[in-house]
MIDRENFI-404638 format. One record per atom (N, C-alpha, C, O): atom name; y, x, z. Coordinates in nm, 2 decimals, m for minus. Each point is the difference from the previous one (the first is absolute). Example, Ala and Ser with C-alpha at 12.3 -4.5 7.8 and 13.67 -1.06 7.14 Angstrom:
# residues 2
<"N" <m0.57 1.32 0.78>>;
<"CA" <0.12 m0.09 0.00>>;
<"C" <0.12 0.09 0.00>>;
<"O" <0.00 0.10 0.07>>;
<"N" <0.11 m0.14 m0.14>>;
<"CA" <0.11 0.09 0.00>>;
<"C" <0.11 m0.08 0.08>>;
<"O" <0.11 0.05 0.01>>;
# end
This chain:
# residues 127
<"N" <m2.94 m1.13 m1.52>>;
<"CA" <m0.02 0.17 0.04>>;
<"C" <m0.06 0.03 0.14>>;
<"O" <0.04 m0.03 0.12>>;
<"N" <m0.11 0.09 m0.16>>;
<"CA" <m0.10 0.07 0.16>>;
<"C" <0.11 0.10 0.05>>;
<"O" <0.06 0.09 m0.05>>;
<"N" <m0.05 m0.16 0.16>>;
<"CA" <m0.01 0.09 0.13>>;
<"C" <0.00 0.13 0.03>>;
<"O" <m0.10 0.03 0.06>>;
<"N" <0.19 0.08 m0.09>>;
<"CA" <m0.05 0.13 0.02>>;
<"C" <0.04 0.06 0.13>>;
<"O" <0.12 0.02 0.00>>;
<"N" <m0.21 0.02 0.16>>;
<"CA" <0.01 0.02 0.08>>;
<"C" <0.07 0.10 0.01>>;
<"O" <m0.02 0.03 0.12>>;
<"N" <0.10 0.06 m0.16>>;
<"CA" <0.04 0.15 m0.04>>;
<"C" <0.17 m0.08 0.04>>;
<"O" <0.07 m0.01 0.10>>;
<"N" <m0.06 m0.05 m0.24>>;
<"CA" <0.15 m0.06 0.06>>;
<"C" <m0.01 m0.14 0.09>>;
<"O" <m0.09 m0.08 0.01>>;
<"N" <0.24 0.11 0.06>>;
<"CA" <m0.06 m0.11 0.12>>;
<"C" <0.13 m0.13 m0.02>>;
<"O" <0.11 m0.01 m0.06>>;
<"N" <m0.19 m0.10 0.18>>;
<"CA" <0.07 m0.15 m0.09>>;
<"C" <0.10 0.02 0.00>>;
<"O" <0.06 m0.04 m0.10>>;
<"N" <0.05 0.12 0.25>>;
<"CA" <0.10 m0.03 m0.04>>;
<"C" <0.13 0.15 0.02>>;
<"O" <m0.04 0.09 0.07>>;
<"N" <0.22 m0.09 m0.12>>;
<"CA" <0.06 0.07 0.00>>;
<"C" <0.10 0.00 0.07>>;
<"O" <0.03 m0.11 0.04>>;
<"N" <0.07 0.24 0.02>>;
<"CA" <0.12 0.01 0.08>>;
<"C" <0.02 0.02 m0.17>>;
<"O" <m0.08 0.04 m0.08>>;
<"N" <0.22 m0.08 0.07>>;
<"CA" <0.09 0.04 m0.10>>;
<"C" <0.11 0.01 0.07>>;
<"O" <0.06 m0.09 0.06>>;
<"N" <m0.02 0.28 m0.10>>;
<"CA" <0.09 0.01 0.18>>;
<"C" <0.10 0.06 m0.18>>;
<"O" <m0.04 0.04 m0.11>>;
<"N" <0.18 m0.08 0.17>>;
<"CA" <0.06 0.11 m0.06>>;
<"C" <0.12 0.20 m0.01>>;
<"O" <0.07 0.07 0.09>>;
<"N" <m0.08 m0.05 m0.18>>;
<"CA" <m0.06 0.18 0.06>>;
<"C" <0.14 0.01 m0.15>>;
<"O" <0.02 m0.06 m0.11>>;
<"N" <0.07 0.18 0.20>>;
<"CA" <0.09 0.00 m0.03>>;
<"C" <m0.06 0.18 m0.06>>;
<"O" <m0.10 0.03 0.06>>;
<"N" <0.16 0.07 m0.17>>;
<"CA" <m0.09 0.11 0.02>>;
<"C" <0.16 0.09 0.02>>;
<"O" <0.10 m0.07 m0.01>>;
<"N" <m0.09 0.13 0.02>>;
<"CA" <0.19 0.13 m0.01>>;
<"C" <m0.06 0.07 m0.04>>;
<"O" <m0.11 0.03 0.06>>;
<"N" <0.17 0.02 m0.19>>;
<"CA" <m0.03 0.16 m0.04>>;
<"C" <0.21 m0.05 m0.06>>;
<"O" <0.10 m0.08 0.00>>;
<"N" <m0.16 0.22 m0.03>>;
<"CA" <0.13 0.11 0.01>>;
<"C" <m0.01 0.00 m0.16>>;
<"O" <m0.11 m0.02 m0.04>>;
<"N" <0.25 0.07 m0.11>>;
<"CA" <0.04 m0.05 m0.03>>;
<"C" <m0.04 0.12 m0.14>>;
<"O" <0.11 0.06 m0.02>>;
<"N" <m0.20 m0.01 m0.05>>;
<"CA" <0.06 0.15 m0.08>>;
<"C" <0.14 m0.05 m0.03>>;
<"O" <0.05 0.09 m0.06>>;
<"N" <0.02 m0.18 0.08>>;
<"CA" <0.23 0.05 m0.11>>;
<"C" <0.01 0.00 0.21>>;
<"O" <m0.04 0.12 0.02>>;
<"N" <0.06 m0.17 0.10>>;
<"CA" <0.00 0.01 0.14>>;
<"C" <0.09 0.16 0.02>>;
<"O" <m0.04 0.12 m0.01>>;
<"N" <0.13 m0.17 0.04>>;
<"CA" <0.18 0.04 0.04>>;
<"C" <0.00 0.08 0.04>>;
<"O" <m0.05 m0.02 0.11>>;
<"N" <0.08 0.18 m0.12>>;
<"CA" <m0.04 0.09 0.06>>;
<"C" <0.15 0.02 0.14>>;
<"O" <0.11 0.05 m0.04>>;
<"N" <m0.14 m0.10 0.22>>;
<"CA" <0.12 0.04 0.01>>;
<"C" <m0.01 0.13 0.11>>;
<"O" <m0.08 0.09 0.02>>;
<"N" <0.21 m0.12 0.03>>;
<"CA" <0.00 0.10 0.16>>;
<"C" <m0.09 m0.04 0.12>>;
<"O" <m0.05 m0.11 0.05>>;
<"N" <0.06 0.30 m0.02>>;
<"CA" <m0.14 m0.06 0.11>>;
<"C" <0.06 m0.15 0.09>>;
<"O" <m0.04 m0.11 m0.04>>;
<"N" <0.11 0.11 0.11>>;
<"CA" <0.16 m0.10 0.10>>;
<"C" <m0.06 m0.11 m0.05>>;
<"O" <m0.06 m0.07 0.07>>;
<"N" <0.09 0.04 m0.25>>;
<"CA" <m0.03 m0.12 m0.04>>;
<"C" <m0.13 m0.07 0.03>>;
<"O" <m0.01 m0.09 0.08>>;
<"N" <m0.12 0.15 m0.17>>;
<"CA" <m0.11 m0.02 0.07>>;
<"C" <m0.04 0.01 0.18>>;
<"O" <m0.09 m0.07 0.05>>;
<"N" <0.13 0.10 m0.02>>;
<"CA" <m0.03 0.00 0.21>>;
<"C" <0.09 m0.18 m0.02>>;
<"O" <m0.04 m0.11 m0.02>>;
<"N" <0.16 0.17 0.04>>;
<"CA" <0.03 m0.19 m0.02>>;
<"C" <m0.05 m0.11 m0.09>>;
<"O" <0.00 m0.11 0.06>>;
<"N" <m0.06 0.10 m0.19>>;
<"CA" <m0.05 m0.10 m0.10>>;
<"C" <m0.10 m0.03 0.08>>;
<"O" <m0.04 m0.12 0.01>>;
<"N" <m0.04 0.26 0.09>>;
<"CA" <m0.17 m0.01 m0.01>>;
<"C" <0.02 m0.14 0.10>>;
<"O" <m0.06 m0.10 m0.02>>;
<"N" <0.19 0.12 0.14>>;
<"CA" <0.01 m0.01 0.14>>;
<"C" <0.10 m0.17 m0.05>>;
<"O" <0.02 m0.10 0.08>>;
<"N" <0.00 0.10 m0.16>>;
<"CA" <0.02 m0.14 m0.03>>;
<"C" <m0.11 m0.03 m0.12>>;
<"O" <0.06 m0.09 m0.06>>;
<"N" <m0.15 0.10 0.01>>;
<"CA" <m0.10 m0.09 0.01>>;
<"C" <m0.10 m0.02 0.06>>;
<"O" <m0.07 m0.10 m0.01>>;
<"N" <0.03 0.21 0.08>>;
<"CA" <m0.01 m0.01 0.17>>;
<"C" <m0.06 m0.17 0.07>>;
<"O" <m0.09 m0.07 0.04>>;
<"N" <0.28 0.10 m0.09>>;
<"CA" <0.10 m0.17 0.16>>;
<"C" <m0.05 m0.09 m0.07>>;
<"O" <m0.07 m0.09 0.06>>;
<"N" <0.11 0.08 m0.23>>;
<"CA" <m0.11 m0.13 m0.10>>;
<"C" <m0.11 m0.05 0.06>>;
<"O" <m0.03 m0.08 0.09>>;
<"N" <m0.03 0.16 m0.15>>;
<"CA" <m0.19 m0.02 0.05>>;
<"C" <m0.02 m0.02 0.18>>;
<"O" <m0.08 m0.09 0.05>>;
<"N" <0.13 0.15 0.01>>;
<"CA" <0.06 0.02 0.18>>;
<"C" <m0.01 m0.23 0.05>>;
<"O" <m0.07 m0.07 0.07>>;
<"N" <0.20 0.06 m0.18>>;
<"CA" <0.06 m0.15 0.01>>;
<"C" <m0.09 m0.14 m0.09>>;
<"O" <m0.02 m0.12 0.03>>;
<"N" <0.00 0.21 m0.12>>;
<"CA" <m0.13 m0.13 m0.06>>;
<"C" <m0.07 m0.04 0.07>>;
<"O" <0.00 m0.11 0.05>>;
<"N" <m0.11 0.26 m0.02>>;
<"CA" <m0.07 m0.02 0.09>>;
<"C" <m0.03 m0.07 0.15>>;
<"O" <m0.09 m0.05 0.06>>;
<"N" <0.31 0.07 m0.04>>;
<"CA" <0.00 m0.16 0.21>>;
<"C" <0.02 m0.11 m0.11>>;
<"O" <0.02 m0.10 0.07>>;
<"N" <m0.01 0.07 m0.21>>;
<"CA" <m0.01 m0.18 m0.05>>;
<"C" <m0.08 m0.04 m0.08>>;
<"O" <0.00 m0.09 m0.08>>;
<"N" <m0.12 0.22 0.14>>;
<"CA" <m0.18 m0.04 0.02>>;
<"C" <m0.06 m0.10 m0.24>>;
<"O" <m0.06 m0.09 m0.04>>;
<"N" <0.16 0.21 m0.01>>;
<"CA" <0.00 m0.03 m0.14>>;
<"C" <m0.06 0.13 m0.04>>;
<"O" <m0.03 0.01 m0.12>>;
<"N" <0.01 0.12 0.22>>;
<"CA" <m0.05 0.17 m0.02>>;
<"C" <m0.13 m0.02 0.11>>;
<"O" <0.04 0.02 0.11>>;
<"N" <m0.17 m0.06 m0.12>>;
<"CA" <m0.09 0.02 0.05>>;
<"C" <m0.02 0.16 0.02>>;
<"O" <0.03 0.05 0.11>>;
<"N" <m0.08 0.02 m0.21>>;
<"CA" <m0.02 0.09 m0.03>>;
<"C" <0.04 0.13 m0.04>>;
<"O" <0.07 m0.01 m0.10>>;
<"N" <m0.09 0.18 0.17>>;
<"CA" <0.16 0.00 m0.11>>;
<"C" <m0.03 0.18 0.00>>;
<"O" <0.06 0.04 0.09>>;
<"N" <m0.11 0.03 m0.15>>;
<"CA" <m0.01 0.17 0.04>>;
<"C" <0.01 0.03 m0.12>>;
<"O" <0.01 m0.08 m0.09>>;
<"N" <m0.01 0.26 0.06>>;
<"CA" <0.03 0.11 m0.08>>;
<"C" <m0.10 0.08 m0.05>>;
<"O" <m0.10 m0.02 0.07>>;
<"N" <0.08 0.08 m0.16>>;
<"CA" <m0.08 0.00 m0.12>>;
<"C" <m0.06 0.12 0.14>>;
<"O" <0.02 m0.04 0.11>>;
<"N" <m0.08 0.16 m0.14>>;
<"CA" <m0.07 0.15 0.06>>;
<"C" <m0.07 0.03 m0.13>>;
<"O" <m0.06 m0.11 m0.03>>;
<"N" <0.04 0.20 m0.04>>;
<"CA" <m0.18 0.10 m0.02>>;
<"C" <m0.01 m0.14 m0.13>>;
<"O" <m0.09 m0.09 0.02>>;
<"N" <0.20 0.07 m0.16>>;
<"CA" <m0.04 m0.11 0.01>>;
<"C" <m0.05 0.09 m0.17>>;
<"O" <0.08 0.10 m0.01>>;
<"N" <m0.14 m0.10 m0.08>>;
<"CA" <0.01 0.05 m0.17>>;
<"C" <0.07 m0.02 m0.04>>;
<"O" <0.00 0.03 m0.12>>;
<"N" <0.14 m0.12 0.18>>;
<"CA" <0.07 m0.04 m0.10>>;
<"C" <0.20 0.04 0.04>>;
<"O" <0.10 m0.06 m0.02>>;
<"N" <m0.12 0.17 0.05>>;
<"CA" <0.23 0.00 0.11>>;
<"C" <0.01 m0.08 0.00>>;
<"O" <0.01 m0.05 0.11>>;
<"N" <0.00 m0.05 m0.25>>;
<"CA" <0.11 m0.14 m0.06>>;
<"C" <m0.03 m0.08 0.16>>;
<"O" <0.08 0.00 0.09>>;
<"N" <m0.16 m0.04 m0.09>>;
<"CA" <m0.01 m0.04 0.12>>;
<"C" <0.02 0.01 0.13>>;
<"O" <m0.07 0.06 0.07>>;
<"N" <0.21 m0.14 m0.03>>;
<"CA" <m0.03 0.01 0.11>>;
<"C" <m0.02 m0.07 0.07>>;
<"O" <0.03 0.05 0.11>>;
<"N" <m0.09 m0.23 m0.10>>;
<"CA" <m0.03 m0.07 0.11>>;
<"C" <m0.07 m0.11 m0.01>>;
<"O" <0.00 m0.04 m0.12>>;
<"N" <m0.07 m0.03 0.20>>;
<"CA" <0.05 m0.12 m0.06>>;
<"C" <m0.02 m0.13 0.23>>;
<"O" <m0.02 0.01 0.12>>;
<"N" <0.05 m0.11 m0.26>>;
<"CA" <0.06 m0.16 0.10>>;
<"C" <m0.09 m0.09 m0.04>>;
<"O" <m0.02 m0.04 m0.11>>;
<"N" <m0.05 m0.01 0.28>>;
<"CA" <0.03 m0.12 m0.07>>;
<"C" <0.09 m0.12 0.05>>;
<"O" <0.03 0.01 0.12>>;
<"N" <0.01 m0.12 m0.18>>;
<"CA" <0.04 m0.12 0.05>>;
<"C" <m0.07 m0.10 m0.01>>;
<"O" <m0.09 m0.04 m0.08>>;
<"N" <0.18 m0.01 0.25>>;
<"CA" <m0.02 m0.20 0.00>>;
<"C" <0.10 m0.07 m0.10>>;
<"O" <0.10 m0.06 0.04>>;
<"N" <m0.15 0.07 m0.21>>;
<"CA" <0.05 m0.07 m0.04>>;
<"C" <m0.05 0.02 m0.19>>;
<"O" <m0.08 0.09 m0.04>>;
<"N" <0.15 m0.20 m0.06>>;
<"CA" <m0.05 m0.01 m0.06>>;
<"C" <0.10 0.17 m0.19>>;
<"O" <0.11 0.03 m0.01>>;
<"N" <m0.25 0.00 m0.08>>;
<"CA" <0.10 0.07 m0.04>>;
<"C" <0.10 0.05 m0.04>>;
<"O" <0.06 0.11 0.00>>;
<"N" <m0.03 m0.23 m0.04>>;
<"CA" <0.18 0.03 m0.08>>;
<"C" <0.09 m0.01 0.13>>;
<"O" <0.11 0.02 m0.02>>;
<"N" <m0.15 m0.06 0.12>>;
<"CA" <0.11 m0.01 0.11>>;
<"C" <0.00 0.17 0.08>>;
<"O" <0.10 0.05 0.05>>;
<"N" <m0.26 0.00 m0.04>>;
<"CA" <0.01 0.11 0.02>>;
<"C" <0.03 0.20 m0.01>>;
<"O" <0.01 0.10 0.06>>;
<"N" <0.01 m0.21 m0.25>>;
<"CA" <0.10 0.09 m0.08>>;
<"C" <0.12 m0.08 0.02>>;
<"O" <m0.04 m0.12 0.03>>;
<"N" <0.14 0.12 m0.04>>;
<"CA" <0.11 m0.10 0.10>>;
<"C" <0.04 0.09 0.09>>;
<"O" <0.11 0.07 0.01>>;
<"N" <m0.21 m0.08 0.05>>;
<"CA" <0.06 0.08 0.19>>;
<"C" <0.01 0.16 0.01>>;
<"O" <0.05 0.07 0.09>>;
<"N" <m0.16 0.00 m0.26>>;
<"CA" <m0.05 0.14 m0.01>>;
<"C" <0.12 m0.02 m0.11>>;
<"O" <m0.05 0.08 m0.08>>;
<"N" <0.16 m0.12 0.02>>;
<"CA" <0.12 0.00 m0.09>>;
<"C" <0.10 0.08 0.07>>;
<"O" <0.09 0.08 m0.03>>;
<"N" <m0.14 m0.14 0.17>>;
<"CA" <0.17 0.02 0.07>>;
<"C" <m0.05 0.08 0.10>>;
<"O" <0.10 0.03 0.07>>;
<"N" <m0.19 0.01 m0.03>>;
<"CA" <m0.04 0.19 0.08>>;
<"C" <0.11 0.10 m0.05>>;
<"O" <0.01 0.02 m0.13>>;
<"N" <0.08 0.04 0.21>>;
<"CA" <0.07 0.05 m0.09>>;
<"C" <0.00 0.16 m0.07>>;
<"O" <0.08 0.07 m0.07>>;
<"N" <m0.25 m0.03 0.14>>;
<"CA" <m0.08 0.08 m0.14>>;
<"C" <0.07 0.01 m0.10>>;
<"O" <0.08 0.07 m0.05>>;
<"N" <m0.18 m0.24 0.05>>;
<"CA" <m0.03 m0.01 m0.21>>;
<"C" <0.17 m0.05 0.00>>;
<"O" <0.08 0.08 m0.04>>;
<"N" <m0.04 m0.19 0.08>>;
<"CA" <0.15 0.05 m0.05>>;
<"C" <0.05 0.13 m0.09>>;
<"O" <0.03 m0.01 m0.12>>;
<"N" <m0.02 0.18 0.24>>;
<"CA" <0.02 0.08 m0.04>>;
<"C" <m0.12 0.07 m0.08>>;
<"O" <m0.03 0.11 0.03>>;
<"N" <m0.03 m0.16 m0.13>>;
<"CA" <m0.06 0.03 m0.08>>;
<"C" <m0.17 0.13 0.03>>;
<"O" <m0.08 0.06 m0.07>>;
<"N" <0.13 m0.10 0.22>>;
<"CA" <m0.08 0.15 0.03>>;
<"C" <m0.18 m0.08 0.00>>;
<"O" <m0.12 0.04 0.00>>;
<"N" <0.17 m0.15 m0.01>>;
<"CA" <m0.20 m0.12 0.06>>;
<"C" <0.05 m0.04 m0.16>>;
<"O" <0.09 0.02 m0.08>>;
<"N" <m0.17 m0.05 0.09>>;
<"CA" <m0.13 m0.16 m0.14>>;
<"C" <m0.11 m0.02 0.07>>;
<"O" <m0.09 0.08 0.05>>;
<"N" <0.10 m0.20 m0.04>>;
<"CA" <m0.16 m0.05 0.04>>;
<"C" <m0.06 m0.07 m0.10>>;
<"O" <0.07 0.01 m0.10>>;
<"N" <m0.20 m0.08 0.08>>;
<"CA" <m0.07 m0.10 m0.01>>;
<"C" <m0.07 m0.08 0.07>>;
<"O" <m0.06 0.06 0.08>>;
<"N" <0.04 m0.15 m0.08>>;
<"CA" <m0.03 m0.14 0.06>>;
<"C" <m0.14 m0.07 m0.08>>;
<"O" <m0.03 m0.03 m0.11>>;
<"N" <0.00 0.03 0.21>>;
<"CA" <m0.20 m0.13 m0.05>>;
<"C" <m0.06 m0.05 0.12>>;
<"O" <0.03 0.06 0.10>>;
<"N" <m0.10 m0.15 m0.09>>;
<"CA" <m0.08 m0.07 0.04>>;
<"C" <m0.16 0.06 0.07>>;
<"O" <m0.09 m0.03 m0.08>>;
<"N" <0.07 0.08 0.16>>;
<"CA" <m0.14 0.13 0.09>>;
<"C" <m0.11 m0.11 0.07>>;
<"O" <0.00 m0.04 0.12>>;
<"N" <m0.11 m0.01 m0.23>>;
<"CA" <m0.03 m0.13 0.04>>;
<"C" <m0.21 0.14 0.04>>;
<"O" <m0.08 0.06 m0.07>>;
<"N" <0.12 m0.07 0.23>>;
<"CA" <m0.15 0.04 0.10>>;
<"C" <m0.04 m0.12 0.04>>;
<"O" <0.08 m0.10 0.01>>;
<"N" <m0.24 0.11 0.00>>;
<"CA" <m0.05 m0.12 0.07>>;
<"C" <0.01 m0.06 0.21>>;
<"O" <0.00 0.03 0.12>>;
<"N" <0.00 m0.11 m0.24>>;
<"CA" <0.04 m0.09 0.14>>;
<"C" <m0.01 0.05 0.13>>;
<"O" <m0.12 0.02 0.03>>;
<"N" <0.27 0.04 0.13>>;
<"CA" <m0.10 m0.04 0.05>>;
<"C" <0.05 0.22 0.03>>;
<"O" <0.02 0.05 0.12>>;
<"N" <m0.01 0.02 m0.21>>;
<"CA" <m0.07 0.16 m0.03>>;
<"C" <0.25 0.09 0.07>>;
<"O" <0.09 0.09 m0.02>>;
<"N" <m0.11 m0.21 0.10>>;
<"CA" <0.16 0.13 0.00>>;
<"C" <0.04 m0.16 0.11>>;
<"O" <m0.04 m0.11 m0.01>>;
<"N" <0.12 0.15 0.10>>;
<"CA" <0.08 m0.08 0.08>>;
<"C" <0.14 0.12 0.03>>;
<"O" <0.00 0.12 m0.02>>;
<"N" <0.16 m0.27 0.10>>;
<"CA" <0.08 0.07 m0.08>>;
<"C" <0.03 m0.08 0.22>>;
<"O" <0.06 m0.10 0.05>>;
<"N" <m0.14 0.22 m0.02>>;
<"CA" <0.10 m0.04 0.19>>;
<"C" <0.13 m0.07 0.06>>;
<"O" <0.03 m0.11 0.05>>;
<"N" <0.04 0.23 m0.09>>;
<"CA" <0.09 m0.03 0.01>>;
<"C" <0.06 m0.05 m0.10>>;
<"O" <0.07 0.09 m0.04>>;
<"N" <m0.05 m0.20 m0.03>>;
<"CA" <0.03 m0.07 m0.09>>;
<"C" <0.02 m0.18 0.04>>;
<"O" <m0.08 m0.09 0.00>>;
<"N" <0.21 0.09 0.03>>;
<"CA" <0.00 m0.15 0.04>>;
<"C" <m0.03 m0.14 m0.03>>;
<"O" <0.03 m0.11 0.06>>;
<"N" <m0.12 0.14 m0.20>>;
<"CA" <m0.02 m0.14 m0.09>>;
<"C" <m0.10 0.03 m0.08>>;
<"O" <m0.04 0.11 0.03>>;
<"N" <0.00 m0.15 m0.11>>;
<"CA" <m0.15 0.01 m0.05>>;
<"C" <0.07 0.10 m0.16>>;
<"O" <0.07 m0.01 m0.09>>;
<"N" <m0.11 0.07 0.13>>;
<"CA" <m0.01 0.12 m0.19>>;
<"C" <m0.07 m0.06 m0.13>>;
<"O" <m0.06 m0.10 0.04>>;
<"N" <0.05 0.11 m0.13>>;
<"CA" <m0.05 0.02 m0.09>>;
<"C" <m0.05 m0.13 m0.04>>;
<"O" <0.06 m0.08 0.08>>;
<"N" <m0.14 0.00 m0.15>>;
<"CA" <m0.04 m0.06 0.01>>;
<"C" <m0.16 m0.02 0.01>>;
<"O" <m0.09 0.08 0.02>>;
<"N" <0.08 m0.15 m0.03>>;
<"CA" <m0.28 m0.01 m0.06>>;
<"C" <0.03 m0.11 m0.16>>;
<"O" <0.07 m0.10 m0.05>>;
<"N" <m0.18 0.21 0.03>>;
<"CA" <0.03 m0.04 m0.17>>;
<"C" <m0.15 0.03 m0.05>>;
<"O" <m0.03 0.12 m0.01>>;
<"N" <m0.08 m0.27 m0.04>>;
<"CA" <m0.07 0.05 m0.09>>;
<"C" <m0.01 0.08 m0.08>>;
<"O" <0.09 0.08 0.02>>;
<"N" <m0.16 m0.04 m0.13>>;
<"CA" <0.00 0.12 m0.07>>;
<"C" <m0.03 m0.17 m0.11>>;
<"O" <m0.08 m0.09 0.00>>;
<"N" <0.21 0.13 m0.11>>;
<"CA" <0.00 m0.13 m0.10>>;
<"C" <m0.17 0.02 m0.14>>;
<"O" <m0.07 0.07 0.07>>;
<"N" <0.02 m0.09 m0.16>>;
<"CA" <m0.06 m0.04 m0.03>>;
<"C" <m0.04 0.10 m0.10>>;
<"O" <m0.09 0.08 0.04>>;
<"N" <0.12 m0.06 m0.14>>;
<"CA" <m0.04 0.06 m0.09>>;
<"C" <m0.04 m0.11 m0.12>>;
<"O" <m0.04 0.04 m0.11>>;
# end
């Protein structure tokens, strides 16, 4: 198969978690929502301190208001799912998540605050 110059020779593959509000999220009083959000942010900060969460933040002006935020993890998808299951907002049913691998052209992104390499370098599989 001839090499297509529009397709990179190598990719950096990252584990991404997309947080979303499920349709059946429980309604909570404002004070409870504030306390839950504080626990959620504290949990995410702890994951960042541990070096397993390298980038994350909320979405704004998204086409679907159910999507709440995105995180890049420095671990495999199974571990990212396990860690996401322990998020207080996920436990409370206010957030759900999707885990996926995100393939970007090698050296497209940098995580200067990461304490270890993030993602895996891979070649596009032959089809």
